[in-house]
VMD Tcl script that draws the C-alpha trace (Angstrom):
set ca {
  {48.31 97.46 141.39}
  {51.90 96.68 142.36}
  {54.45 98.63 140.38}
  {56.76 96.42 138.35}
  {60.48 97.18 138.80}
  {61.84 99.01 135.75}
  {64.93 97.39 134.23}
  {66.95 99.25 131.59}
  {68.76 96.69 129.42}
  {71.74 98.23 127.58}
  {72.90 95.47 125.24}
  {74.00 95.86 121.60}
  {73.34 92.25 120.57}
  {69.60 92.13 119.67}
  {69.22 88.39 120.24}
  {70.69 88.57 123.75}
  {68.74 91.74 124.57}
  {65.45 90.18 123.47}
  {66.13 86.97 125.43}
  {66.81 89.00 128.56}
  {63.71 91.15 128.04}
  {61.41 88.16 127.53}
  {62.63 86.49 130.71}
  {62.32 89.73 132.67}
  {58.71 90.22 131.52}
  {57.83 86.65 132.47}
  {59.25 87.15 135.96}
  {57.57 90.36 137.04}
  {59.84 93.09 135.65}
  {59.24 95.90 133.16}
  {62.24 95.91 130.79}
  {63.26 98.62 128.32}
  {65.89 97.64 125.75}
  {68.41 100.03 124.16}
  {71.53 99.30 122.14}
  {73.99 102.07 123.02}
  {74.89 104.65 125.64}
  {73.16 107.59 123.96}
  {69.83 105.77 123.86}
  {70.35 104.63 127.45}
  {70.87 108.22 128.57}
  {67.67 109.33 126.84}
  {65.70 106.63 128.65}
  {67.26 107.57 131.99}
  {66.47 111.25 131.42}
  {62.84 110.33 130.72}
  {62.24 107.75 133.47}
  {64.74 106.64 136.09}
  {65.00 102.82 136.10}
  {65.11 100.71 139.23}
  {68.12 98.76 137.94}
  {70.41 98.88 134.89}
  {71.77 95.82 133.06}
  {74.80 97.23 131.26}
  {76.86 95.47 128.61}
  {80.57 96.27 128.79}
  {81.27 96.29 125.04}
  {78.99 98.84 123.39}
  {79.25 101.01 120.28}
  {80.57 104.42 121.27}
  {81.19 104.71 125.00}
  {81.83 101.46 126.85}
  {79.73 100.23 129.73}
  {82.53 101.03 132.17}
  {82.62 104.66 130.99}
  {78.84 104.95 131.26}
  {78.84 103.46 134.76}
  {81.41 106.01 135.90}
  {79.37 108.86 134.44}
  {76.15 107.73 136.08}
  {77.85 107.30 139.45}
  {79.00 110.93 139.33}
  {75.50 112.35 138.89}
  {73.20 112.82 141.86}
  {70.13 111.49 140.05}
  {71.70 108.20 138.98}
  {74.38 107.58 141.60}
  {72.29 105.10 143.63}
  {70.67 103.19 140.74}
  {71.96 99.58 140.88}
  {74.12 98.63 137.89}
  {74.83 95.04 136.86}
  {77.62 94.74 134.31}
  {77.12 92.10 131.60}
  {80.29 91.00 129.83}
  {82.20 88.15 128.24}
  {85.37 89.37 129.99}
  {85.92 86.95 132.87}
  {89.41 87.78 134.13}
  {89.61 88.92 137.75}
  {91.23 92.20 136.67}
  {88.22 92.88 134.41}
  {85.81 92.18 137.26}
  {87.71 94.55 139.53}
  {87.71 97.20 136.82}
  {83.95 96.83 136.37}
  {83.29 97.12 140.10}
  {85.65 100.07 140.40}
  {83.73 101.77 137.59}
  {80.64 101.72 139.77}
  {78.92 98.43 139.00}
  {77.16 96.74 141.92}
  {77.60 93.29 140.44}
  {79.35 91.63 137.51}
  {77.79 88.86 135.41}
  {79.94 86.90 132.97}
  {78.46 85.68 129.68}
  {77.12 83.12 129.14}
  {74.88 83.21 132.23}
  {71.72 81.37 133.21}
  {68.38 83.14 133.41}
  {67.93 82.10 137.03}
  {71.32 83.51 137.99}
  {70.53 86.82 136.29}
  {67.14 87.08 138.02}
  {68.66 86.20 141.40}
  {71.29 88.91 141.04}
  {68.72 91.52 139.98}
  {66.52 90.71 142.97}
  {69.56 90.85 145.26}
  {70.65 94.35 144.19}
  {67.06 95.58 144.48}
  {66.90 94.23 148.04}
  {70.17 95.94 148.87}
  {69.01 99.23 147.36}
  {66.41 99.66 150.11}
  {68.15 100.15 153.48}
  {66.97 98.08 156.39}
  {64.28 99.81 158.43}
  {65.97 100.63 161.72}
  {65.28 103.37 164.22}
  {68.55 104.29 165.83}
  {71.31 106.82 165.49}
  {74.99 106.12 166.02}
  {77.80 108.57 166.74}
  {81.52 107.85 166.72}
  {83.62 110.92 167.42}
  {82.33 113.60 165.04}
  {80.74 111.14 162.63}
  {76.98 110.67 163.01}
  {74.61 108.30 161.24}
  {70.82 108.57 161.64}
  {69.19 105.44 160.25}
  {65.65 106.76 160.65}
  {66.27 109.77 158.38}
  {68.98 108.08 156.27}
  {71.54 110.82 156.94}
  {75.26 110.79 157.60}
  {77.18 113.84 158.79}
  {80.74 114.67 159.83}
  {81.51 117.76 161.87}
  {78.00 118.98 161.17}
  {78.28 118.63 157.38}
  {75.94 116.17 155.67}
  {77.62 113.53 153.51}
  {76.21 111.76 150.46}
  {76.49 107.99 150.95}
  {75.11 105.31 148.61}
  {72.67 102.66 149.92}
  {75.15 99.78 150.20}
  {77.81 102.04 151.69}
  {75.22 103.34 154.16}
  {74.49 99.81 155.39}
  {78.21 99.06 155.56}
  {78.92 102.22 157.56}
  {75.99 101.58 159.88}
  {77.28 98.11 160.70}
  {80.86 99.28 161.22}
  {79.75 102.15 163.48}
  {77.57 99.89 165.62}
  {80.55 97.54 166.02}
  {83.33 100.12 166.26}
  {86.91 99.08 167.08}
  {86.21 95.48 166.15}
  {88.00 93.92 163.19}
  {85.57 92.47 160.65}
  {86.69 90.02 157.99}
  {85.45 90.40 154.43}
  {83.44 87.21 154.87}
  {81.70 88.63 157.95}
  {80.86 91.84 156.14}
  {79.46 89.87 153.20}
  {77.16 87.96 155.55}
  {76.02 91.05 157.43}
  {75.59 93.47 154.52}
  {74.77 91.22 151.57}
  {73.19 88.31 153.45}
  {72.99 84.98 151.66}
  {73.67 86.38 148.20}
  {76.06 83.63 147.16}
  {77.24 85.29 143.94}
  {79.05 88.20 145.60}
  {82.83 87.82 145.85}
  {84.95 89.07 148.75}
  {86.68 91.55 146.42}
  {83.34 93.38 146.26}
  {83.78 94.38 149.91}
  {87.04 96.17 149.07}
  {85.32 98.09 146.28}
  {82.50 99.28 148.55}
  {84.94 100.20 151.32}
  {86.78 102.32 148.75}
  {83.50 104.01 147.78}
  {82.63 104.54 151.43}
  {85.95 106.25 152.10}
  {85.43 108.50 149.10}
  {82.00 109.47 150.45}
  {83.35 110.13 153.94}
  {85.91 112.70 152.75}
  {87.83 114.00 155.78}
  {86.45 111.13 157.85}
  {87.81 108.48 155.47}
  {90.65 107.65 157.88}
  {88.12 106.30 160.37}
  {87.73 103.18 158.22}
  {90.98 101.31 158.76}
  {92.39 98.36 156.86}
  {93.80 95.69 159.15}
  {96.31 93.84 157.01}
  {95.51 90.17 156.65}
  {92.34 90.48 158.71}
  {89.76 92.94 157.35}
  {88.40 96.34 158.33}
  {87.47 98.29 161.44}
  {86.08 101.71 162.25}
  {87.67 103.92 164.87}
  {87.34 107.54 166.00}
  {89.93 109.84 164.47}
  {90.81 111.42 167.79}
  {91.09 108.09 169.58}
  {93.45 106.17 167.31}
  {94.51 103.01 169.07}
  {91.86 103.39 171.79}
  {88.43 101.87 172.13}
  {85.64 103.93 170.59}
  {82.34 102.91 172.13}
  {79.35 103.70 169.91}
  {76.61 105.87 171.36}
  {73.44 104.13 170.15}
  {70.24 106.02 170.83}
  {66.68 105.21 169.71}
  {65.04 107.73 167.44}
  {61.71 109.20 168.38}
}
mol new
graphics top color blue
foreach p $ca { graphics top sphere $p radius 0.5 }
foreach p [lrange $ca 0 end-1] q [lrange $ca 1 end] { graphics top cylinder $p $q radius 0.2 }
display resetview
């Protein structure tokens, strides 16, 4: 029997939570509803969900605080988080994404939009199956084993950041617009805004540590990846098939 994706719904308004849960059950998901951060943490400690729907305004710790906490822990750092909120200002959306949310859904929202966004983050969670390794300078990415290392030290990179880094490394020294990166990394997910690219580039740089400078911002154009020891020169990627 196919396992149903587990969805943890953290929403303090019972009517909204129940409506979400009913629609999730009817569309092939296994929802669990909780009303605050403490209950959410207990559920996560018991069974790790496949995706979290997280209300911003909660009793006790806010959704943004919870998202930051879960992104810091190894066990929960890659679980997709969709922030649910009535706050629609761009600054609020940026704050939610910076806190660690993968997507931001403004209330009121349609059931179909919510389901589409859940399916999209679940698709993005699983990296594309590819069998190559790429090396730029001292940065190496092995897609077959899902590992990234710099100067021989393994780095922890989230699933979306992994796909972003893989694409940038395979197209090193080229400038990629935010729109191009959206198409290549997120595909036809029409709900994602270009600002999301900036948030994930920021996360990627944080994951890269000393190699963060390899991901350059080209003002007014987008982003490119270049070797640290070849600044200003072409860095040709060494793409080799894995056994």
